C-alpha positions as CSV (number, residue, x, y, z in Angstrom):
1,M,110.2,75.8,64.6
2,R,111.2,79.5,64.3
3,R,108.7,82.2,65.2
4,T,108.2,84.8,62.6
5,D,105.3,86.9,63.9
6,L,105.8,89.7,66.4
7,S,102.9,88.9,68.7
8,F,105.1,87.1,71.3
9,P,102.2,85.3,73.1
10,D,104.6,83.7,75.6
11,I,105.3,87.0,77.3
12,S,102.7,88.4,79.7
13,S,102.2,92.1,79.3
14,H,101.2,94.6,82.0
15,K,99.5,97.8,80.9
16,D,99.2,100.0,83.9
17,P,99.8,103.7,83.2
18,L,100.4,104.4,86.9
19,D,103.5,102.2,86.9
20,L,105.8,104.0,84.5
21,L,108.9,102.0,85.5
22,G,107.2,98.6,85.3
23,R,108.2,97.9,88.9
24,F,104.9,96.0,89.5
25,A,104.8,94.0,86.3
26,P,103.6,90.5,87.1
27,T,106.1,87.7,86.9
28,P,103.8,84.6,87.1
29,L,106.4,82.1,86.0
30,K,108.5,80.7,88.8
31,V,111.3,78.1,88.5
32,H,114.3,77.0,90.6
33,V,117.6,77.1,88.8
34,H,120.7,75.4,90.3
35,L,124.0,77.2,89.5
36,E,127.5,76.5,90.7
37,A,127.5,79.7,92.8
38,A,124.0,79.5,94.2
39,N,120.5,78.2,94.0
40,V,118.3,80.7,92.2
41,L,114.5,81.3,92.3
42,L,113.6,82.8,88.9
43,E,110.5,84.8,88.6
44,T,109.7,86.1,85.1
45,N,106.9,86.9,82.6
46,D,108.8,85.3,79.7
47,L,108.4,81.6,79.0
48,S,111.5,81.5,76.7
49,L,113.7,82.5,79.6
50,V,112.5,79.6,81.7
51,S,113.3,77.1,78.9
52,T,116.7,78.8,78.2
53,L,117.8,78.8,81.8
54,S,116.5,75.2,82.4
55,A,118.9,74.1,79.6
56,V,122.0,75.8,81.1
57,E,121.7,75.0,84.8
58,T,124.2,72.7,86.5
59,P,122.9,69.4,87.9
60,V,124.4,69.8,91.3
61,S,122.8,72.3,93.6
62,C,124.7,74.7,95.8
63,P,124.4,74.1,99.6
64,S,123.2,77.7,100.2
65,T,120.1,77.7,102.4
66,Q,118.6,80.9,101.0
67,P,118.2,81.2,97.2
68,C,119.1,84.3,95.3
69,L,116.0,85.8,93.7
70,W,116.2,86.7,90.0
71,R,113.2,88.7,88.8
72,I,113.5,89.1,85.1
73,V,110.8,91.2,83.3
74,R,110.6,91.0,79.5
75,D,109.4,94.5,78.6
76,V,107.4,94.3,75.3
77,E,107.5,98.0,74.9
78,L,111.2,98.4,75.3
79,R,112.9,98.6,71.9
80,G,116.6,98.8,71.0
81,K,119.6,96.5,70.5
82,A,122.3,95.7,73.0
83,A,124.9,98.4,73.5
84,E,128.3,98.7,75.2
85,V,128.2,97.4,78.8
86,S,128.4,99.9,81.6
87,I,128.5,99.2,85.4
88,V,127.8,101.4,88.3
89,M,128.7,100.2,91.8
90,A,127.7,101.8,95.1
91,A,128.2,99.8,98.4
92,G,126.0,96.7,98.1
93,L,124.4,97.6,94.8
94,I,125.5,97.1,91.2
95,V,123.7,98.3,88.1
96,F,124.7,96.6,84.9
97,S,123.4,98.1,81.7
98,M,123.6,97.2,78.0
99,G,121.7,100.3,76.8
100,P,118.0,100.1,76.3
101,A,118.1,96.3,75.6
102,C,119.1,95.3,79.2
103,L,119.2,96.8,82.6
104,I,120.1,94.6,85.7
105,G,120.3,95.7,89.3
106,A,121.8,93.5,92.0
107,D,121.2,94.2,95.7
108,R,123.6,92.3,98.0
109,G,121.6,93.1,101.2
110,R,118.4,91.6,99.8
111,R,120.0,88.9,97.8
112,E,118.0,89.9,94.8
113,I,118.6,90.7,91.1
114,L,116.1,92.6,89.1
115,A,116.4,92.7,85.3
116,F,114.5,94.4,82.5
117,I,115.1,92.8,79.2
118,G,114.0,94.5,76.0
119,L,111.9,92.9,73.3
120,E,114.7,92.8,70.8
121,M,117.2,91.0,73.1
122,D,117.5,87.6,71.3
123,A,118.3,84.2,72.9
124,R,121.9,84.2,71.6
125,T,122.7,87.6,73.1
126,F,121.0,86.5,76.3
127,E,123.0,83.3,76.6
128,K,126.4,85.0,75.6
129,S,126.1,88.3,77.5
130,V,123.2,88.6,79.9
131,F,123.3,85.1,81.5
132,P,127.1,85.3,82.3
133,A,126.5,88.8,83.8
134,L,123.6,87.3,85.9
135,C,125.9,84.6,87.2
136,R,128.7,87.1,88.1
137,L,126.2,89.3,89.8
138,T,124.8,86.3,91.7
139,E,128.3,85.6,93.0
140,F,128.5,89.2,94.2
141,V,125.1,89.0,95.9
142,M,125.6,85.6,97.5
143,R,129.3,85.5,98.4
144,G,129.8,89.1,99.4
145,D,133.0,89.1,97.3
146,E,133.8,92.0,95.0
147,P,133.1,90.9,91.4
148,A,136.8,90.9,90.3
149,E,135.8,89.5,86.8
150,L,133.7,92.7,86.2
151,D,136.7,94.9,87.1
152,R,139.0,93.0,84.7
153,D,136.7,93.0,81.7
154,P,138.3,95.3,79.1
155,Q,135.0,95.8,77.3
156,V,133.3,97.3,80.3
157,A,133.1,101.1,80.5
158,R,134.1,102.4,83.9
159,G,133.3,105.7,85.5
160,D,133.9,107.3,88.8
161,Q,132.7,105.7,92.0
162,C,129.1,106.7,92.8
163,N,128.8,108.6,96.1
164,A,125.0,108.7,96.1
């Protein structure tokens, strides 16, 4: 059944004017996802992401002892379609952006990935663009290798190295 209303009851919203960046948005849904590169603990506020990721996980778990944390916040106030991919790298951090529709930060030192996904990011775009990016960023976070696939992607806009 296809949802035609715009109420999105499967997404928990957090309306706190003191938290302008949504850093403290609750992510009450938690699930373990087993990928080829790592075991992932997903925390999110969007039920559709849980079902989407449960369908694409690989059946064999990675022997890694510490899982990678994915905290994905569906922002119901964030509007906009996916844009050209841009990546900023600085030491053990990577920021992956698809415009206002998607912003992902990966922290190698903490083994965490934090993502903000806009309301208009549909399931197909998530599966074709965002999920592969999350998997590549997980490899960066867990293995400590430079993400060579990101460097070779001709569709990715590159800038100067960040010296922040």
